[in-house]
N, C-alpha and C positions, 0 to 999 in steps of 0.2 A: 504494500500500500504506500503510495506517495502522498505526503501531506505537505502543503505549502501555504504560505500566507501572502495575501495581496492587499494592497492599500490603495484606496481611491477616495475621491471627494465624497461619494455616497456609496450605499450598498450596491446599487445597480452597476456603477462603474467598476468597483472592486470585483464583483461577480463576473462581469464581462472579461476582465483581465484574467481571472481564474479559468474561464472557459476557453479563452484563447490559448492558454498555456497547457491546460490539462485535458481539454476536450469537453464534450457535452455530457459525458457520463459521470461527472464529478459529483461528490456529496458535500454539501456545505456543513462543516462541523461547528463553526462558531462565527458570530458576527459581533463586533464591539467597536466602540468609538475610541480613537487614540488621540492623544494630545500631540501637538507639534513639538519638536525638540528645540531646545534653546540653541543659539540666542534668538531673541525676537519672537519667542513662542507665543507671546500674548497678542502679536499682530496677525497670527495665522489662525485660520479656522480649524476646528477639529476635523479629523478624517476618519474614515471607516476602514477597519481591518477585517477581512474575510479569511477564515481558515478553511481551506478546501482539501478534499482527499479524493483519490482515485485508485482503484485496484490496479496492480501491475503484475504481469507474469514474471517469474523468476527464471531467467535464461540459464543460470548455473544449474539449478535443480533439474530443469528440462534436459540439459546435457548429460547430467549424471544418470537420470532415469533412462535416457536413450541408449547410453553406453552399457548400462546394466542389462537392459533388455537384449542388446546385441550379444553380450557375454553369455547370458543364459541360453540364447538360441544356438550359439556356437557349441556350448557344452552338450546340449541335447543332440545336435548333429553328430558330435564326436561319439556319444554313447550309442547312437543308432548305427554308426559305422562299425564300432567295435562289436556290437551284437551280430552284425551281418558278416563278420569276418574280414572287413576291410581294415586297412592300416590307418588309424586316426591320429597317429603321433605327429605326422607332418603338419596337418592343418592346425592341430593344437599348438605346436611350437611356433607356427607363424602368427596365428590369430591372437593368442593370449598376451604376448608382450605388448602388442598394439593396444589391445583393450585396457591392459593394466596401465600403460603410459597415459592413455586418455583419462582414465579414472583418477590418476594421480594429479594430472593437470586440472581436472574439474574440482578435485578435493581442495587444491591449493587456493582456488578462487572462492570456494563456498564460505569459509569463515568471514571473509570481508563482506559478502552479501548479507550474512547473518547478523554481523555487527551493525550494518547500516539499518537493517530492519528493527533491531533492538532500539537503536537511537530514535528512529521514527516513532515507534510505539511508545517510548518514554515521553516524547513530546506530546503524544495524544492522551495518554492516561498516566502521566507522571511516574509514580513508583510501582505501578502494577507489574511491569515487565521484570523489574528487579526481584519482586516477590516470586514471580513465576520461575525465574532462573534458579532461585534458592530452593524452592519447593520441588521443582521438577527435574533439576539437575541438568547435565549437558544435553544439547540438542540431539534428539533421537535420529534425525536425518543424517547426521554426520557419522554415526557409529558404523553402519555397514560400509561406508566409503573407506573409512580408516582400516577396517578389518580386511577389506578386499585388497588394499594397498600393502598390508603387512604380510600377506601370504604370497610368496613368489610364484610357485607353480603347484597349486593345490590339485591333488588327485581327485577323481570324481567322488570318492568316499569322503574325503575331507571337506568337500564343499557343503555338506549337510549342515554343519554349525553356522555357516554364513547365512543359510536360509532362516534359521531360528533367530538370527540377529537382525532380521528385517524390522523396520519401525513398527510399533504397536499403537496405531492411532487411537483405537478404542480405549486402551488403557491410559494413554497420555491425555486424551480428551476428558476421560472420566476424572482424572486427578485435577485437571485444570478447572472443570466445571464445579468440582467440590470446593476448590479454593475460592472460586468466584462466589459460590453459594455462601461460604463462611464470611467473606468480605461484606456481602450485602446484609447478612444476619447481624454482623457487628454494627452496621449502620441503621439498625432498627427497621429495615424493610420487612413487611409482613411475609411470613413463610409461604403462605398460599400464593402471593404475588411473585415471590422468587421462583417457586416451582413452575409457574406459568412462563416466566422468562426463560428458565433453563430448558424446559420442554420445547418451547418455541424455537430456541436456537438449535436444538437437536433436530427438530422436524425439517428445518430449511437447510440443514447442513448437507454437504456433499461428501462422498467417500474420499478420505485422505485430506480433508480440509485442515488448514493450519489453525493454530490456537487463536491468532489474531482475527481469524474469520468469525469464530464464535464470539469473541469479545466485541467485534464490530456489530454482529447481529443483535446481541443483547443491548448494546449502546443505542443503536438506532431504534429498537423497539421501545425503549424507555423514553426516548425523545418524542416518539409518536404518541405515547400514552399521555405525556404531559400536555401535548397539543400547544396551540397558540392562543393566547387570551385576546379578547376583543379590546381590552383596555378602556380608556375613557372615550366615549362617543364624541363625534364632532357635533357642535351645535348647528341646528338647522334653522329654517325660517319660522318654525312653529314657536320659537321662544327658547328660553334657557333649558339646559339639561340639568335636571334635579338628581343629585347623586346622594344616596343614603349609605351611611356606613353603620353596619350592625355588627353585633358580636357580644360575647360574654364580658364580664368585668375583668379589668387588669391586663387586657391584651394590648393596650396602647392605641385605642381608636382616635382619641383627641389629638395625640401627637402625630399620628399618621395623617389625619385630616390637615393638620398644619403643614406637613411636608408636601402633601398633594396641592394644597392651596398656594403655597409658596412657589412651587414649580409652575403651576398654571399662571399665576399672576406675574411673577418676576421673570421667569425664563421664557414663557410662551406669550406674555403680554395679553393675557385674557382678562376680561372683566368678570369678576366673581363676587359672590356674597356668601357669608357664613351664617348658618342657623344652628341652633341646638335645641333638642327636646329633652336633654338630660337635666331634669330639675330635681333629681334624687341625690346625686353625689355633691358633696360640699365643694365649693370652689370650681366645679366643672365648667360652669358658664364663664367664670372669671378667667380661667385658663385660655379658653377659646377667644374671649373678648380681647385678651392681651395680644394674641397672635393677629387678630383682625386689625387692632390698632397699629401694630408694627407694619402690616402689609397695606394699611390704609384702604381697607375694604369694608363694606357694610356688614353689620352684625345684628342679630336679633335672637332673643330667647322665645321659644314657642311652647305654649302650655296646652294647646288644643288643636284639633284638626282644622277648625275654622281659621285659627291664627296662621296655620301653615299655608292654607290656600290664599289668605290675604297677603302674606309675605311673598309668596311666589308671584303674585300679581304685581306687588309693589316693585319687585326686582326683575320685572320682565325684560328690562333692557340689558341685564347681565347675560353672559354666555353660559355661566355655570353657577348653580346654587348648591353648595355642599352642606349636607345636613348631618350633624352629629346626634346619634341616638343614645338613649340611656343604656349603659351596660348593666346586665343583670344575669342571674342564673338562667341557664337554658331550660331548666326544669319548671320555671314559673310560666304556666300557661296563660295566666291573666296578663302578664307583662308582654308576652309574645303577641297576644291578641291586640293589645293596645298599640304595639309597634306596627302591626299589620294595618290597623285602622289609619295610622298616619300616612302610610304609603298609598292606601286605597282611596284616600279622600281627594287626591288630585285627579283631574279629568284625564281621559284617555289621550287627549291631544297633547298633553305634556310628556316630553321624553324623560323617562325615568331609568336610572341605573341603580344597582345595589351591589355593594361589596361586603362580603362577610370577612371580618378581620379575625384572624386566629393567631395564636402564639405557637412558634415552633417547639416550645418547651412542654406543651401539653401532651399528655399520654394519648396514644392512638385510640384507645377505647373511649376516652372522653371526647376526642375530636369527632368520632362517629356519632355520638349522642348529640353533640352540638349541631352537627350538620343535619341530622334527622329532624331536630326540632325547628331549626331556622328555615327548613324547606317549606314549612307552612306559612312563613312570612312572605317570601319572594324567591324568585330565581336570582342567582348571584354569581359573581366571580369571586375569587379568593385573594386575600392579601395575607401573607405570613409575616409576622413580626418577630423580633428577638432572635434572629439567626445567630447573633453574636453570643448568645447565652446558652447555646447547646453545642455539644460535640458531634451529634448525629442528626442527619437531615432526612432520615427515612420517612418521617411523618408526612413530609411534603408529597412524596410519591404515593404513599398509602392513601392519603385523603383525596388526592386527585383522582385516583382510580376508583375510590369508593363513592365519591360524590358526582363524578362525571362533570366536574366544574374545573375550569382552567385557572391557573394562578396568574394574576395580572401584575402584582408588585410584591417585593420583599423588602423588609427593612432590617437594618443591622446596627442600631445605635439610636441615641437620643438627639443627635444634632439635626437641627432643622435649617435648610431642607436637604442637606447632603446625604443623610443616611437612609435613602430610599432609592430604589432602582427598579426598572422594568425587569420582570422575571426572565432569567437566562437559563433555559433548560439544559443547554450544553454544559454549562459550568457546574450545575447541581449534579447531573448524571455522572460527570467526571469524578466528582467527590464521592458519590455513592458507590462507584466501582473501584475505589481505592486510591484515586488521585488526591493531590493536595489542593 
């Protein structure tokens, strides 16, 4: 597999450069914005870096397999000649040194190709290849080549051990998949989901497939399961987009709203207003009011459904209205019903969005209950907070699969507005598979 990085003014330009170099069959592994290098970096706009990969055939291994097949064919012909009474010594003496010399030449080039692939895989999944090398030992593909090189003129009877020394792809693959399984278990991915990934990789595998093929299959399947979030909708002619942030207590909804509001107002120059229906928590309204004052945007406390309708009408010139809701136990049906009534009071002509804010530190069983209860309120996209407070991120994958909802944003700190970013599935999957 060839993995390269391309930089352009935007994602389309970088992808076009990748296709020009690697061809149309490439796979986009990662997309990220990169800052210009100093000096005068502040005068230059950010650029987009695209990491692309494409499968390649290994000419060295093709050569080894071709020569090995020729050697086996020559040996079979020699045996047939001996059985029929013909003298097979002459063809053996002529053919074997040539085959052996070719094998030696191919074997000398094999380690370099193997080293290159190890470095490429390390760039893709950081430390995972090192773990594989320690757990699985030396490459199985090199062993038969070295043994064939070490035996000068093996008699037909002595060639039997060489056959038993052939690579054992089933055994090697089994050890690799077991290692991959344990890595995902350590990252708190649900066992049932791991079995689906491992089984899926085996179902699409080809005989003799290399280990990085299985790794790539699992990697791509996880990326597809995460999917791509819609994110924040574009405002239309109907009026502002009203965005509700819901979720249990203590997950950081108010801080998350401040980050989103700052990004929309300061970075994207959008006209916004902030509302809060959280009249239960002490100083909750004061916290959001402070952020609104800093951003110089309208703010209002909402006590009833009628007040929400009036506020949305008063701020109809805004592009976005962000609504902070009261955090409460997901087991409280009464509060869930009240929260739903706030969302349902707005007419159908109003564009509404809902984000369920969850903490990455919450146990998977509790996350499932939270998702089940908030489904009665509205359809939603996910926002995961506190990624910096946990050492495992398996809950992100687990709850995405369980809820069939995509992750729009993740946060990893208290700094407003810096510690929030659009969800990057490639980066999370890389960590879940053992990368850093």
